[in-house]
C-alpha positions, -999 to 999 in steps of 0.1 A, spaced: -1 2 -4 14 35 -8 20 58 18 17 98 17 36 118 47 16 154 48 38 178 69 13 206 84 23 247 78 13 276 102 -17 276 121 -14 242 134 8 253 164 -1 251 199 19 250 232 23 219 243 33 202 209 58 178 204 61 176 244 51 141 245 72 132 215 104 143 233 96 128 270 88 91 252 112 86 225 153 98 226 153 103 189 127 130 192 144 146 221 176 147 202 157 167 170 147 195 197 177 196 211 196 197 177 168 225 167 180 244 198 218 244 187 209 253 151 188 286 162 210 298 193 179 298 217 157 270 229 126 266 202 117 232 224 111 251 253 85 272 231 68 245 216 64 225 252 56 259 273 47 288 248 39 316 254 13 309 231 18 350 222 55 338 217 48 310 196 22 328 170 49 349 160 57 339 123 98 342 129 90 313 158 60 297 144 78 286 115 110 270 129 87 259 155 67 234 134 94 222 114 110 210 145 80 191 159 74 179 122 108 163 122 105 149 153 77 131 147 90 117 115 122 106 133 100 86 156 83 71 124 112 62 106 128 45 135 95 25 137 98 14 103 70 36 87 85 55 56 69 76 29 65 66 -9 56 103 -14 56 138 9 39 171 3 38 197 27 13 230 30 32 260 24 59 258 56 52 224 58 68 219 25 104 226 43 98 195 67 89 173 36 122 183 20 142 172 51 121 140 51 130 135 16 166 138 24 169 170 -1 176 198 28 195 196 57 174 200 88 198 228 104 196 246 73 160 244 67 155 258 105 175 288 97 159 295 63 125 290 76 130 317 108 146 342 85 115 334 57 95 341 87 111 379 93 109 385 58 72 378 55 65 397 86 85 432 75 70 428 39 37 441 47 29 464 78 8 454 101 -31 458 94 -19 467 58 -27 430 45 -53 404 56 -64 369 47 -99 351 48 -111 314 41 -142 313 18 -165 283 28 -187 263 -1 -183 295 -24 -204 280 -57 -178 268 -85 -167 293 -109 -173 323 -87 -140 334 -77 -120 349 -104 -150 372 -109 -151 384 -73 -114 385 -71 -113 411 -98 -141 431 -87 -131 434 -53 -97 445 -64 -103 481 -71 -64 485 -81 -54 469 -46 -41 433 -45 -61 401 -35 -58 368 -46 -61 330 -39 -36 320 -16 -44 282 -7 -68 264 -26 -70 238 1 -99 217 -8 -135 220 -31 -149 237 2 -121 262 16 -105 286 -3 -83 314 15 -80 348 -1 -49 372 6 -40 410 -3 -45 445 11 -70 444 40 -97 464 22 -99 445 -6 -101 411 11 -133 427 31 -147 436 -4 -141 397 -15 -155 383 14 -189 405 11 -186 394 -21 -185 356 -18 -213 360 7 -234 373 -20 -224 349 -46 -234 319 -20 -208 316 0 -216 298 31 -194 319 51 -164 339 46 -140 343 80 -112 371 82 -82 348 96 -61 359 126 -27 360 108 -1 387 111 5 390 73 -10 382 39 10 352 28 11 334 -7 -1 365 -27 20 390 -48 25 415 -14 50 390 -8 74 395 -37 102 416 -14 100 385 10 104 362 -18 134 386 -33 154 385 5 147 345 8 163 340 -28 200 343 -10 189 322 22 181 295 -7 210 300 -27 236 295 1 217 264 14 224 228 -3 198 209 -22 202 172 -32 178 151 -53 150 138 -32 148 99 -16 111 99 -26 91 124 -46 76 154 -34 44 172 -49 52 209 -47 28 236 -36 38 260 -66 29 237 -97 10 203 -77 37 188 -99 59 155 -84 96 165 -84 126 146 -75 157 171 -79 171 194 -58 169 222 -82 135 220 -85 132 217 -44 150 252 -40 131 268 -69 98 255 -57 102 270 -22 113 301 -39 82 305 -61 55 293 -34 62 326 -12 39 351 -34 18 321 -54 -12 304 -43 -8 263 -24 -23 244 -45 -30 216 -22 -66 202 -36 -44 195 -69 -17 182 -51 -39 154 -29 -58 149 -63 -21 140 -79 -10 114 -49 -46 98 -49 -42 91 -89 -5 82 -81 -21 53 -60 -18 66 -27 -41 48 1 -23 54 36 -20 90 47 -1 103 76 2 138 87 33 145 105 33 172 130 15 192 152 -23 188 149 -46 176 124 -55 201 97 -43 181 67 -64 152 74 -96 174 76 -87 187 46 -81 151 31 -115 137 42 -131 172 27 -110 165 -10 -120 129 -12 -147 110 11 -127 75 2 -96 90 17 -85 85 57 -57 103 71 -42 94 106 -21 120 128 10 118 142 22 142 165 20 128 201 32 98 214 -1 81 220 -7 87 182 15 59 174 -2 29 186 -31 32 164 -5 37 134 15 5 140 
């Protein structure tokens, strides 16, 4: 049976994440210690204890989530569970590339910490926003976005599932798009509690800054194929891995297409590796025949084995 490991992105974090893994498995504890060394401060304490306010800061959230995912992945691997394919949602693509053997863990942590700083700095607080549009009737999105823009930026940021599209851009344009979506029959339009408008053209300055960090890191060819966010296609080379991380910053995460591609490849077993179970929920929404299992807590392992 073909297995895919899915790695979560921003929004899955919570104070206490990874703690049971570190307490139960020496290999996971070693991953947290490695992360502390690589970053020069205790990301492990932030994961285990919070405070929530500090954990929510993008520059902390990003390395924290990667650390928890790689700690969880390490435990799966030592228990004989390895993937045939990997994919990661936005930030999760870094975790997926570490798991696929393309990117060094310490390099990934240093890059995503800077990625968080660049994204935060790209758009002043309050200037940008993101919103989730739930059950928007098919075929309405493009017209809504073009009508809402009025000279500002508002674009699709995450194409998550048939029932969930996230948009991002200038705050006023996002609010206009929310109203238009509701008028067009969307069940709900919810502004998201995020600190910046990710995956839209307002992130171009962050993309340009990130390029230097990606260029100095080593990317080797992947041991298992990855479905990338930017094109929703299978990649195998280190060069494609680097390019995908560069291109995903101002472009939408094509998660719906990514999962459908993995289904078409014959994947039947899905494990969400890291904090929370957001991706298991999206999987069920994308294809009711697929069922995901999560692994982010020590207690989750028994069900998988």
